[in-house]
N, C-alpha and C positions, 0 to 999 in steps of 0.2 A: 399649504392652505394660503389662499389669497386673503388679504385683509382689506375691507371696504368700509369707509365712513360715509354715512348718509346724513346730510345736513339740511335743516330748514330753520326758520326763525325761532319758533317756540318749542320745537321738539315735542309737540303735543298731538299732532294728527298725521300729517303726510310722512314725515321721517319715521315715526313710530310704526305706521302701517307698512312702510317700505321695508324697514328692518325685519318685521315679522314675516312678511311675504317672501323676501329674499332668503331669509334663513330657512323657511319652510321648503323653498325650491332648491337651494344650493348649499345646504349645510355640509354636504359631502366634499365640497371643494373650496368653500369660502367661509370666512368669519365676518359677520356684519355687525356694525355698531351704528348708533344714531346719536345725534346731538343737535343743539340749537344755538344760534348766535345770541338769543335772548330766551333761555329755557323757562318753561312755566310748569305745566302738569300734563299728564297723559289724559286726553279728553275722553270722558266716559262713553261718548257715542262712537269714537274710534275703537275703543275696546269692544263695544257691542257689535259693530259691523264686522270686526275681525273674527269674533267668536262665531258669527254666522257662517263663516267659511272654514271653521275648525282651527283657527290660529289664535292662541291665547297670548295677549299682550298685557293682561291685567297685572302682572308682576313687574312690568317695566316702570322706569322712572324717567322723568325729563332730565336730561344732562346738558351741561354747558360744553361747548366746543373746547373750552380751556382745559377740561379734564383730559383731553387727548393731545395737548401740546407736547411736542417732543417724540410722539409716536410716528412711526413710518407706516404708510398705507400704500397698497397697490393702486387703489382708486379712491377718489373722493367724489361722491355724487351729491349735487345740490338738487333739491326738489322744489325750491321756490326761488323766485327772482331775487328777493332780498338776501337770502343766504348766498346766492351766486355772486352778487355784487359785494358782499361783506365777508366772504369767507377768508379766514386768516391763511397765511402761507404755511404750508407744511413742508418740511424738508424731506428730501428723498424723491423717489421716482414716481410719486403718485400721479396717476392719470386723472385729470379733472373732466368731469362729465356733468352737464346740466340737463336734467329732465324736469321741466317745470310743470307743476300741477296746480289747479285751483285750490284755494284754502277752504276746506270744509268748515273750519271754525268760524268763518264769516258768513255761513249760510243763514238765510232768513226765510221766514214763511211759517207754515204750519209745522207741527212736529213731524208729520209724515213727509213733507217736502224737504225738511232738513235731513231726515234719515235717508231719503232718496239721494240727496246730494252727497252725503258721506259715502253711500254705497257706490255711486258713480265714480267718485275719486278713488276709492279703494279698488274698483275694477280696472280703472285706467292704470293705476300703479301696478296691479297684478299683471295686466297685459304687457306693460313695458318691461317688467322684470322677466316675464316668461319669454319674451322675444329677444331681449338684449342683455339680460342679467349675467349669463354665463361668461360673457366677454369681458366683464369687469376685472 
């Protein structure tokens, strides 16, 4: 099994959705983890939009990247520019990959507009992992 760490700043939206999607797609060949450089909480709208596609992340918790220090990963995927620039060094052969996505936690507008933005980011993450996730 390959081991992949997915990083973003808060570990509340993008990396949580990515971990759920990647696990749903590739649990047969990969183990996925997510963390943040400044962890906070799993965003309730991220939980809701993932449930819409049959992926339950309601039991997830926001984790600090420091929880994974000393572990060896095959790949480290950053899903936001801040994490890409501030990602700590991990020993071993980890392949670094940056797939930047907009931060749905910063969405503004009506509740429907915010929900639409979360869905569009979720779908972009899904499409990227569907296309390139097996290669991690």
